[in-house]
C-alpha positions, -999 to 999 in steps of 0.1 A, spaced: -737 221 -263 -739 260 -263 -707 280 -246 -724 287 -219 -730 251 -208 -697 246 -217 -681 267 -193 -705 253 -166 -695 219 -169 -661 225 -174 -662 250 -142 -679 217 -123 -653 193 -137 -623 219 -121 -644 222 -87 -646 186 -87 -611 176 -91 -600 204 -66 -625 192 -37 -609 151 -48 -577 166 -46 -578 185 -11 -598 157 5 -566 133 -9 -544 159 12 -561 159 44 -565 121 46 -531 111 37 -520 143 61 -535 127 89 -527 92 82 -489 98 85 -495 118 110 -507 88 130 -481 65 116 -453 89 124 -467 90 159 -467 53 164 -432 44 147 -422 69 171 -436 53 200 -420 22 190 -386 39 186 -385 53 218 -398 24 238 -371 4 222 -343 31 227 -355 33 264 -351 -3 272 -318 -2 257 -305 24 275 -320 13 310 -308 -24 301 -273 -6 304 -276 17 330 -287 -9 351 -267 -30 342 -239 -18 363 -253 -6 390 -242 -34 410 -208 -30 401 -197 -5 423 -212 -17 448 -194 -50 443 -162 -33 443 -166 -14 477 -165 -52 493 -134 -56 480 -107 -57 516 -80 -41 489 -100 -13 487 -106 -6 527 -68 -14 537 -57 12 509 -81 37 529 -66 21 559 -34 26 549 -30 50 523 10 53 514 13 19 513 29 18 473 22 -21 471 -13 -22 480 -22 10 459 -2 -11 430 -24 -37 438 -56 -20 438 -46 -4 406 -41 -35 386 -73 -47 402 -94 -21 388 -80 -22 358 -85 -57 351 -120 -48 363 -129 -17 341 -114 -36 309 -136 -70 319 -170 -50 327 -161 -27 300 -165 6 316 -149 42 315 -130 42 345 -132 28 382 -116 47 408 -114 51 448 -115 83 465 -107 88 503 -136 107 519 -120 140 514 -125 129 474 -88 127 468 -83 99 442 -56 72 458 -65 44 434 -80 44 395 -81 21 365 -65 47 344 -38 50 367 -7 43 340 -31 64 313 -21 96 297 -44 112 319 -49 96 352 -74 104 381 -48 95 407 -43 124 430 -71 143 415 -98 156 440 -135 150 431 -151 158 464 -172 187 446 -191 160 424 -229 153 436 -222 114 434 -192 120 458 -220 138 487 -244 114 481 -225 86 486 -199 99 520 -230 108 539 -243 78 534 -255 61 572 -282 40 561 -277 2 555 -263 -13 525 -249 25 519 -264 52 497 -260 50 460 -246 83 443 -257 84 401 -245 114 383 -243 124 342 -215 149 337 -183 161 313 -151 145 329 -135 171 351 -99 157 339 -107 139 307 -128 165 295 -150 130 282 -188 130 294 -200 102 311 -227 83 334 -209 82 373 -221 55 402 -206 58 433 -209 36 464 -195 45 497 -167 20 516 -168 9 550 -134 3 577 -126 -31 571 -143 -59 593 -171 -32 602 -211 -37 589 -226 -15 565 -247 12 582 -223 6 620 -195 28 608 -192 58 588 -181 52 552 -138 59 547 -141 65 507 -161 63 479 -160 40 449 -173 53 414 -176 41 381 -179 57 352 -194 47 324 -197 60 285 -231 66 265 -212 75 233 -225 45 215 -259 57 219 -253 86 205 -236 70 174 -266 48 168 -289 74 167 -269 90 137 -287 65 115 -323 82 124 -336 109 102 -354 121 132 -339 142 164 -334 125 191 -323 135 223 -318 130 262 -319 157 286 -319 158 326 -345 170 348 -337 204 341 -343 202 300 -301 200 292 -295 180 264 -267 163 268 -268 131 242 -283 140 211 -278 126 173 -279 166 164 -246 179 173 -256 214 174 -285 207 206 -264 194 231 -255 211 261 -285 231 253 -316 234 274 -352 227 260 -359 264 274 -345 298 290 -327 279 327 -332 303 355 -301 317 369 -303 295 402 -298 261 378 -268 277 359 -250 287 391 -257 247 401 -244 236 372 -214 258 375 -208 252 408 -203 207 405 -189 217 365 -215 193 355 -211 204 318 -176 219 325 -179 255 322 -203 259 298 -230 287 296 -262 269 291 -283 285 257 -320 274 248 -322 253 211 -343 283 198 -312 305 199 -298 282 170 -295 296 138 -327 281 116 -307 257 97 -291 240 131 -324 238 152 -344 223 124 -368 195 135 -371 211 171 -410 217 178 -428 190 192 -419 157 202 -425 122 217 -407 120 256 -400 90 276 -385 86 314 -350 71 315 -331 63 346 -327 74 383 -323 109 379 -353 124 361 -340 120 325 -364 125 293 -354 105 263 -372 125 231 -378 118 196 -387 150 176 -411 136 147 -405 150 115 -434 171 105 -427 178 72 -427 141 68 -467 151 70 -471 174 50 -447 156 20 -479 127 24 -508 155 21 -489 171 -7 -481 133 -19 -514 119 -21 -533 155 -41 -503 150 -62 -511 114 -70 -552 123 -75 -541 151 -97 -523 125 -114 -551 98 -119 -570 124 -130 -547 135 -157 -545 104 -167 -578 100 -172 -581 124 -190 -548 113 -212 -572 81 -216 -596 101 -232 -576 115 -261 -549 82 -264 -581 70 -283 -581 96 -306 -546 95 -313 -541 58 -318 -548 56 -355 -523 81 -363 -497 64 -341 -502 33 -357 -494 45 -388 -461 64 -376 -451 31 -362 -454 16 -397 -435 43 -413 -411 39 -384 -406 3 -395 -401 10 -431 -374 33 -420 -358 10 -393 -358 -17 -420 -342 3 -444 -318 17 -425 -308 -19 -411 -303 -29 -448 -284 0 -451 -260 -11 -419 -257 -46 -429 -242 -38 -466 -217 -11 -447 -203 -42 -424 -200 -64 -455 -182 -38 -470 -158 -33 -438 -154 -67 -432 -140 -72 -469 -116 -39 -461 -107 -57 -427 -102 -92 -439 -78 -75 -469 -60 -59 -446 -57 -85 -423 -37 -104 -452 -17 -76 -461 -5 -77 -424 1 -111 -424 24 -108 -457 47 -81 -439 52 -104 -409 61 -126 -431 88 -104 -446 97 -92 -412 103 -127 -400 126 -133 -427 149 -101 -422 149 -108 -388 160 -148 -393 187 -130 -418 195 -104 -395 207 -133 -367 221 -151 -390 249 -125 -401 247 -115 -364 261 -150 -360 285 -153 -390 298 -120 -377 303 -131 -342 319 -160 -355 345 -144 -380 349 -117 -348 361 -147 -322 383 -163 -354 397 -130 -366 408 -129 -329 425 -162 -331 443 -149 -356 457 -117 -331 465 -145 -308 486 -169 -333 519 -155 -321 511 -161 -282 497 -194 -294 526 -208 -309 549 -196 -279 523 -215 -258 528 -247 -275 565 -241 -283 574 -246 -248 558 -275 -240 573 -291 -275 611 -278 -267 605 -297 -235 593 -326 -250 626 -328 -272 647 -324 -240 627 -347 -221 627 -379 -248 662 -375 -257 672 -374 -218 650 -406 -213 668 -423 -239 702 -420 -227 688 -427 -191 673 -460 -203 706 -467 -221 728 -463 -193 700 -486 -168 685 -454 -147 648 -462 -148 637 -444 -121 650 -416 -137 637 -422 -170 603 -428 -156 606 -389 -142 615 -379 -177 583 -396 -192 560 -382 -163 576 -344 -172 563 -354 -208 529 -363 -199 524 -329 -181 534 -313 -206 513 -328 -234 484 -327 -208 493 -287 -209 491 -287 -246 458 -306 -243 447 -277 -220 453 -247 -242 441 -267 -279 408 -275 -257 405 -241 -248 413 -231 -285 387 -255 -298 360 -244 -273 367 -207 -280 360 -214 -323 334 -236 -322 300 -220 -325 275 -212 -299 241 -227 -292 210 -209 -298 202 -216 -260 208 -196 -233 225 -212 -203 237 -206 -167 271 -188 -171 292 -190 -143 308 -155 -148 346 -160 -126 350 -190 -148 347 -171 -179 368 -145 -166 395 -173 -156 394 -190 -191 396 -158 -210 424 -143 -191 445 -184 -197 439 -177 -234 457 -144 -233 485 -150 -208 513 -154 -235 500 -119 -245 501 -103 -211 537 -118 -208 551 -109 -242 541 -72 -241 550 -69 -203 515 -61 -189 504 -72 -153 471 -88 -151 450 -86 -115 417 -105 -113 398 -93 -80 369 -121 -83 356 -119 -47 324 -140 -51 304 -164 -68 281 -144 -97 260 -162 -125 242 -150 -154 220 -161 -180 236 -164 -215 265 -179 -237 296 -190 -222 316 -188 -254 303 -153 -261 307 -143 -228 346 -148 -233 346 -134 -267 335 -103 -250 361 -108 -220 388 -112 -244 382 -82 -271 380 -60 -238 413 -77 -221 432 -74 -258 420 -34 -261 433 -30 -226 469 -43 -237 467 -25 -267 462 4 -250 496 1 -228 513 -10 -260 530 14 -292 512 3 -323 534 -5 -357 529 -23 -386 540 -54 -377 512 -58 -351 471 -66 -359 458 -51 -327 423 -38 -328 424 -11 -298 402 20 -298 427 38 -273 452 60 -283 486 38 -281 512 52 -263 537 40 -236 529 38 -201 549 40 -169 527 9 -154 515 -15 -175 482 -32 -153 453 -44 -159 426 -50 -130 396 -73 -139 371 -60 -108 336 -84 -108 309 -66 -82 281 -73 -77 245 -55 -65 206 -67 -61 202 -69 -99 235 -69 -117 267 -82 -119 290 -57 -131 325 -67 -147 350 -39 -147 379 -37 -167 403 -11 -163 441 -6 -177 462 24 -171 470 35 -204 462 72 -214 422 68 -221 399 74 -248 396 109 -267 366 124 -259 357 127 -298 360 89 -297 338 81 -270 304 90 -287 311 64 -317 333 37 -297 307 11 -302 299 17 -338 306 -8 -366 333 -5 -385 348 25 -367 381 23 -356 414 44 -349 436 24 -362 461 24 -394 446 5 -424 450 -32 -420 450 -35 -381 412 -41 -379 381 -38 -390 362 -22 -361 341 -46 -354 356 -61 -320 334 -37 -296 303 -34 -319 302 -71 -316 308 -67 -279 282 -46 -273 256 -63 -294 265 -99 -273 260 -79 -238 229 -67 -253 209 -95 -263 219 -108 -231 198 -81 -216 228 -61 -203 249 -30 -210 283 -21 -223 298 16 -214 335 30 -214 348 59 -198 382 75 -187 392 73 -153 402 105 -130 437 96 -127 447 78 -162 432 49 -181 402 36 -193 377 16 -178 351 -5 -193 320 -16 -180 298 -53 -187 266 -49 -166 242 -83 -172 215 -87 -150 218 -117 -121 204 -152 -127 189 -159 -91 180 -192 -81 
C-alpha cells in the first residue's frame, strides 16, 4: 500500500473516530439533561408535599387557641395577674406539645399580653406587633369565623425567622362575625429543619416569596437575596413591615462568581397561601460531565480496540518475559529460604544463651534474697544483744518479787494465814505472766520471718516495739509519747515491721544520750545531751499511704551524714559500737513493702525519720 493510501486510510479512521466520539457526547448530554429534570421534578414534588403538610398541619392551631375562654378573659381584664399567669402557662404547654416556636396573645392594638416564652431570656410579653401584616389581617376580620393571617419574617424580638399564622379573638360569649375582634392569637413555626435537610442535596434548593426574595435555601449566601432586581416600592414595603429586619435585598446575580455558582435555570412549584415558589436549580455541569464521560468512554473503547490489535503481536514476547521472571522468582525464593534458615538458627542459639543467662540471674537473685534475709536476722539478733541489759532488768524485777512473795507465803502458811498466803500466790502468778509476756515478745521478734505477705496492724506493731524498748527508755530517762489516733493496716511482715520500728526508736534514744565505750548502740546522729529527752511517734494516713513519724529532741543530723545515711556499713560511731547496717536493713525492708524511709532535721532541733508504706484497703 502506497504512502498516499495510508494517509487517506489513517484520515478516514481518525474522522470516523471523531464522529463516534461527538455522537456519544450529544446523546449522553441529552439523556443526562432529561434524567436530571425528571429527578428534579420528583425531588421537588417530595419536598413540596412535605412542606405543604407541615404548613397545613398548624393551620387550625391558632383558630383552636382563639376559642379558649381564658384568652377572651385576659383580653377583658388585661391587668389581672392570676389570669395572665394561667394563660402564660397554658400557652407554654400548648407550644411544647405542638412543637412550634411560640404562641402569643395580642390585644387590639398589637400589644402582647401573654406568650409561651414569658419566662425566657427573650419574651414577647409587652412588645407591640401591630405593624405586622398577619396582625392587621386578623384584627380587621368581620366575616363568619374570622380571618386567618399568614406571614413569613425574621422575628422582631428574637431575630429568628419563622412562619406566622394568626387568628382573631372575639369577646367571651359573642359569635364570630357578630362582634369586633378584641385581640389576635399568633403562632410562630420554624422552618429551619427543612433548610438543614436540604443541605444534603448537591443542587441548590430555594424557597422564595411572591416578590422573588429567597428566605430559605441550602446556599447560605443566597438567603435574603432576590431572583431579580426589586423595585423601590417593594423594597420600601419590606422595610415597613420589617419582614426581613432592616436588610436591603440585593439580587443573587450581584454575588461573587464562587457564591452564585449553580444559579441559572431552575424548576419551580407553588407552595403555601402566600404565593411562595419552591425552586431547584439542576446542576448543568452534570449534563456536560455526562457528555464528556460518554465521549471518553467512546475514546477508551477505540483505544482498547487499537491496543488489542497490538496485544497479539506482543503476546509471545510477554510469555517469554514471564518465564524469565518465574525463574528469577524461584531463585530469589531459594535464597530467601536459606537466609530464613540461617536467621532461625542464629535466633535459636541466641535464645539458648539468653535462657542460660536468665538461669544465672535467678540463681544470683535467690542468693541475694537469702543473704538479705540472713542479714535481717543477724540485725535482729544484734539488736537483741544490745537490748540485753534492759531485758535482764525487766526479768529481774518479777523474779525478785516472786522470791519475796514466795518467802512471805511460807511464813503466812506457818502462821495459818491462808488468805494472805493465797494473795501472795496470786502476786507470784501475775509476775510469772509478765515474765512470760516479755519472753514471748522476744521469741516472736527473734524468729525468722515468713516469706509470704500478711496484713500488718501498724498500731499493734508500734505498741510491740515500744514494749520491747520500755526498759531502755526508762533506763536512759527518755520520755516516749505515742500518738496513734486511728487503725491503719498495710501489707507486709509484722516481725520485720517491728524490727524497723525498734531500730528507729533505738536511734532516737541514742540521739539524746552521751555515747561511751561501754555502750553498744548504733546511732547515726551526733550524740550530745539534750535539755528535754523525748521521743514522739506519730501515725498518720492520707488517701494512699500509712505515714509513721519518729521525732526526737536530739541535736539533729549533720549535713554531711544525711547523704550517706542509708548506705551499708556507714556509721559515725567509734569502732565496736555497730556495723552501720541498721538503717540500711530498715530501708531495704520498707522498700520491699513498696514504701520509703527518709530522714530530715526539724527546724526547732532534733531529727525526724519518716516511714511511708502503701495502705492496705479492703
